[in-house]
C-alpha positions in Angstrom: 76.9 16.0 26.8 75.4 19.4 27.6 74.1 20.3 30.1 74.9 17.8 32.8 74.3 19.7 36.0 77.3 17.7 37.4 79.6 19.5 39.7 83.3 18.9 39.1 83.7 16.6 42.1 80.7 14.5 41.0 80.7 11.7 38.5 78.2 9.6 36.8 79.1 6.1 35.5 77.4 5.2 32.2 77.7 1.5 31.3 80.4 0.8 28.7 81.5 4.4 28.7 84.3 6.4 30.4 84.4 10.1 31.0 87.1 11.8 29.1 86.4 15.5 29.9 84.1 17.3 32.3 83.6 20.8 33.6 81.1 23.0 35.3 81.7 26.4 36.8 81.8 26.0 40.6 80.0 29.3 41.3 76.6 28.5 39.6 73.7 27.1 41.6 71.6 25.6 38.9 72.2 24.1 35.4 75.4 24.1 33.4 78.0 21.5 33.0 79.4 19.7 30.0 81.2 16.4 29.5 82.5 14.0 26.9 82.3 10.2 27.2 84.0 7.5 25.1 82.5 4.2 24.3 84.7 1.4 25.8 83.7 -0.9 23.0 85.3 1.4 20.4 88.8 0.1 20.0 89.6 2.1 16.8 89.5 5.6 18.1 91.7 7.1 20.8 90.2 9.9 22.8 92.3 12.2 25.0 91.0 14.9 27.3 92.0 18.1 29.0 95.7 17.4 29.3 96.1 17.1 25.5 98.1 19.8 23.8 95.3 20.4 21.3 92.6 21.0 23.8 94.3 22.4 27.0 93.6 26.0 26.3 89.9 25.4 25.8 89.4 24.1 29.3 91.7 26.7 30.8 89.8 29.6 29.2 86.4 28.3 30.3 87.6 27.9 33.8 89.4 31.2 34.4 88.1 33.9 32.0 84.3 33.9 32.0 81.3 33.2 34.1 79.2 33.0 30.9 79.5 29.3 30.0 81.2 25.9 30.3 83.4 24.2 27.7 84.9 20.7 27.6 87.1 19.4 24.8 88.7 16.2 23.7 90.8 15.0 20.7 89.8 11.9 18.7 92.6 10.1 16.8 91.1 8.2 13.9 92.5 4.9 12.6 94.1 6.7 9.7 96.0 9.0 12.1 93.8 12.1 11.4 92.5 14.1 14.4 89.2 15.6 15.2 88.8 18.1 18.1 85.5 17.6 19.8 84.1 20.5 21.8 81.0 20.4 24.0 79.6 23.8 25.1 76.9 25.2 27.4 76.0 28.9 27.5 74.0 30.3 30.4 70.5 31.7 29.7 69.7 35.3 29.0 73.2 36.3 27.7 73.8 39.0 25.1 74.8 37.7 21.7 78.0 39.8 21.6 79.1 38.3 25.0 78.4 34.8 23.7 80.5 35.4 20.7 83.3 36.9 22.7 83.3 33.9 25.1 83.5 31.4 22.2 86.1 33.4 20.4 88.3 33.6 23.4 87.9 29.9 24.4 88.6 28.7 20.9 91.1 31.3 19.8 93.9 28.8 19.1 91.7 27.2 16.5 91.2 30.4 14.5 93.7 31.4 11.8 94.9 34.4 13.8 95.3 32.4 17.0 97.2 29.6 15.2 99.6 32.1 13.7 100.4 33.6 17.2 101.1 30.1 18.5 103.0 29.2 15.3 100.8 26.1 14.9 98.3 25.0 12.3 95.4 24.3 14.7 93.1 26.3 12.4 93.4 23.4 9.9 92.2 20.7 12.4 88.8 19.2 11.8 86.6 20.3 14.7 83.1 19.5 15.9 81.4 22.0 18.2 78.0 21.1 19.8 75.9 21.9 22.7 73.3 24.2 24.3 74.0 27.8 23.1 70.8 29.2 24.6 70.5 31.4 21.5 67.6 30.7 19.2 69.4 29.9 16.0 66.2 30.4 14.0 66.2 34.1 15.0 68.4 37.1 14.1 70.8 36.6 17.0 71.2 33.0 16.0 72.1 34.0 12.5 74.7 36.4 13.9 76.3 33.5 15.9 76.3 31.2 12.8 78.0 33.9 10.7 80.6 34.5 13.4 81.4 30.8 13.7 81.8 30.6 9.9 84.0 33.7 9.5 86.3 33.1 12.5 86.4 29.3 12.9 85.3 28.2 9.5 82.5 26.2 11.2 79.3 25.3 9.3 76.1 24.5 11.0 75.3 20.8 10.6 71.9 20.6 12.4 68.8 22.2 11.0 68.4 25.7 12.4 64.7 25.7 11.6 63.9 22.5 13.5 63.1 23.1 17.2 65.2 21.3 19.8 63.1 22.1 22.8 59.5 21.4 23.7 58.7 25.0 23.1 60.0 24.8 19.5 63.1 27.0 20.0 66.4 26.0 18.4 68.9 26.5 21.1 70.9 23.3 20.6 73.2 22.9 17.6 76.1 21.1 16.0 78.8 22.8 13.9 81.7 21.2 12.1 84.6 22.0 9.7 86.8 19.9 7.4 84.4 16.9 7.9 83.0 15.9 4.5 80.3 13.6 5.7 78.6 14.4 9.0 74.9 14.2 9.8 72.8 15.2 12.7 69.2 14.2 13.6 66.9 15.0 16.5 66.4 12.0 18.9 63.1 11.3 20.6 63.3 12.1 24.4 60.4 11.4 26.8 62.0 13.0 29.9 63.8 16.1 28.9 62.9 19.7 27.9 65.6 19.4 25.2 65.5 17.1 22.2 68.9 15.4 22.1 70.9 15.8 18.9 72.7 12.6 17.6 75.6 13.2 15.2 77.3 10.6 13.1 80.6 11.1 11.3 82.0 8.9 8.5 85.6 8.2 9.4 86.7 7.8 5.8 85.5 11.3 4.8 87.7 13.3 7.1 89.7 15.8 5.2 93.4 15.0 5.4 
């Protein structure tokens, strides 16, 4: 979920869900905040949060290195044993595109090929889904720059439609990206109470690249 407005000491109980990961910068007064919830009726997928080896650095980088945005991450273990890293992001408004790129690059460095080599891991080969409020209009030039960066450094492709507005003003500032997931679809959900139009993403378990 992005953006939640929830402070780190606050929690919201959603029926049949448990919170796996949550973070909001403590020094911002309005907005921000990301979280990941897991459906309790889902007995086939195992989700682990910030203490997981795969995702620990993401939360650490978001907390300590930049006032620009919030990131939460979790790892989903599928019934076939494969893993997906799930990342929820919120970028504050009116940020320069280069600063946004640097923040994402730093936070997700271990999932790039160069970062994986430094760690002597193969995290760059893990399936990954990145979604949230980027506060960059992806239908404009800055948005294209962000899309190209995510593809070149993290091998992420945009899943959502960059030409379809995700706010009531028609801007496309919310998006979903993925890699090594053969069958993933994203659609805009109807919302009667939010400035943003929620994006709902469905992943076919059997089509995760091994």
